[in-house]
DRENDREN-330210 format. One record per atom (N, C-alpha, C): residue number from 1; atom name; y, z, x. Coordinates in pm, whole numbers, plus 50000, padded with zeros to 5 digits. Example, Ala and Ser with C-alpha at 12.3 -4.5 7.8 and 13.67 -1.06 7.14 Angstrom:
// residues 2
> 1;N;49431;50780;51319
> 1;CA;49550;50780;51230
> 1;C;49670;50780;51320
> 2;N;49775;50708;51285
> 2;CA;49894;50714;51367
> 2;C;50003;50787;51290
//
This chain:
// residues 54
> 1;N;53668;62833;71115
> 1;CA;53641;62973;71091
> 1;C;53542;62988;70975
> 2;N;53568;62915;70866
> 2;CA;53479;62926;70752
> 2;C;53340;62870;70783
> 3;N;53334;62770;70867
> 3;CA;53204;62712;70903
> 3;C;53122;62811;70984
> 4;N;53185;62881;71076
> 4;CA;53114;62979;71159
> 4;C;53058;63091;71071
> 5;N;53141;63141;70981
> 5;CA;53097;63250;70893
> 5;C;52990;63201;70797
> 6;N;53006;63079;70747
> 6;CA;52906;63023;70655
> 6;C;52771;63004;70721
> 7;N;52771;62954;70843
> 7;CA;52645;62934;70915
> 7;C;52579;63068;70946
> 8;N;52659;63165;70989
> 8;CA;52603;63298;71018
> 8;C;52543;63363;70895
> 9;N;52612;63351;70783
> 9;CA;52561;63409;70659
> 9;C;52434;63338;70614
> 10;N;52432;63207;70627
> 10;CA;52314;63130;70588
> 10;C;52192;63169;70673
> 11;N;52213;63183;70802
> 11;CA;52104;63224;70891
> 11;C;52051;63362;70852
> 12;N;52143;63456;70828
> 12;CA;52102;63589;70787
> 12;C;52027;63589;70655
> 13;N;52074;63508;70561
> 13;CA;52008;63497;70431
> 13;C;51866;63443;70445
> 14;N;51851;63338;70527
> 14;CA;51718;63281;70546
> 14;C;51624;63380;70617
> 15;N;51678;63457;70713
> 15;CA;51596;63557;70779
> 15;C;51552;63665;70681
> 16;N;51641;63705;70590
> 16;CA;51603;63803;70490
> 16;C;51500;63749;70392
> 17;N;51504;63619;70365
> 17;CA;51401;63559;70280
> 17;C;51265;63564;70348
> 18;N;51261;63535;70478
> 18;CA;51134;63530;70550
> 18;C;51084;63669;70589
> 19;N;51175;63761;70617
> 19;CA;51139;63897;70658
> 19;C;51212;63997;70568
> 20;N;51163;64015;70445
> 20;CA;51237;64099;70351
> 20;C;51245;64245;70397
> 21;N;51358;64307;70365
> 21;CA;51376;64449;70391
> 21;C;51460;64507;70277
> 22;N;51477;64637;70278
> 22;CA;51537;64706;70164
> 22;C;51686;64675;70148
> 23;N;51759;64662;70257
> 23;CA;51904;64652;70249
> 23;C;51961;64519;70296
> 24;N;51880;64415;70308
> 24;CA;51927;64283;70354
> 24;C;52004;64294;70485
> 25;N;51944;64359;70582
> 25;CA;52011;64386;70708
> 25;C;52040;64261;70790
> 26;N;51952;64163;70783
> 26;CA;51976;64040;70859
> 26;C;52103;63970;70811
> 27;N;52121;63964;70680
> 27;CA;52242;63902;70626
> 27;C;52365;63982;70667
> 28;N;52356;64112;70659
> 28;CA;52468;64198;70695
> 28;C;52508;64180;70841
> 29;N;52413;64190;70931
> 29;CA;52443;64179;71073
> 29;C;52485;64037;71113
> 30;N;52421;63936;71056
> 30;CA;52457;63798;71088
> 30;C;52598;63766;71038
> 31;N;52632;63813;70919
> 31;CA;52766;63789;70867
> 31;C;52870;63862;70949
> 32;N;52845;63988;70982
> 32;CA;52939;64065;71063
> 32;C;52957;64001;71201
> 33;N;52848;63959;71261
> 33;CA;52855;63895;71392
> 33;C;52933;63764;71386
> 34;N;52910;63686;71282
> 34;CA;52981;63559;71271
> 34;C;53130;63579;71244
> 35;N;53167;63684;71172
> 35;CA;53309;63714;71152
> 35;C;53375;63752;71284
> 36;N;53307;63834;71363
> 36;CA;53361;63873;71495
> 36;C;53374;63751;71585
> 37;N;53273;63666;71586
> 37;CA;53277;63545;71668
> 37;C;53391;63454;71624
> 38;N;53411;63439;71494
> 38;CA;53519;63352;71447
> 38;C;53656;63410;71480
> 39;N;53673;63541;71475
> 39;CA;53800;63603;71513
> 39;C;53828;63580;71662
> 40;N;53727;63597;71745
> 40;CA;53743;63571;71889
> 40;C;53779;63425;71912
> 41;N;53714;63334;71841
> 41;CA;53743;63191;71854
> 41;C;53888;63161;71817
> 42;N;53936;63216;71707
> 42;CA;54073;63193;71663
> 42;C;54173;63249;71763
> 43;N;54148;63368;71814
> 43;CA;54238;63428;71912
> 43;C;54245;63343;72039
> 44;N;54132;63294;72085
> 44;CA;54131;63209;72204
> 44;C;54207;63079;72180
> 45;N;54193;63020;72061
> 45;CA;54266;62897;72028
> 45;C;54416;62923;72024
> 46;N;54458;63036;71971
> 46;CA;54600;63068;71965
> 46;C;54656;63086;72105
> 47;N;54584;63155;72191
> 47;CA;54628;63176;72329
> 47;C;54637;63043;72403
> 48;N;54537;62957;72386
> 48;CA;54537;62827;72453
> 48;C;54653;62741;72403
> 49;N;54681;62744;72277
> 49;CA;54790;62666;72220
> 49;C;54925;62717;72270
> 50;N;54940;62847;72279
> 50;CA;55068;62902;72325
> 50;C;55091;62872;72473
> 51;N;54985;62864;72553
> 51;CA;54999;62829;72693
> 51;C;55037;62683;72711
> 52;N;54985;62595;72625
> 52;CA;55016;62453;72633
> 52;C;55161;62424;72597
> 53;N;55219;62502;72509
> 53;CA;55356;62478;72465
> 53;C;55459;62519;72568
> 54;N;55426;62602;72662
> 54;CA;55523;62650;72761
> 54;C;55551;62551;72868
//
């Protein structure tokens, strides 16, 4: 989970360095997207684990 969020934030940060804007939107959107992706990943892992235990 931390790796997904870290990579997303890093990508957003680098995009903001290359394409500067007033509110660092690339970092904001990349971080938010990576948090959503990591939550979906965790939920899918929990569901898969619970199915294996039955």
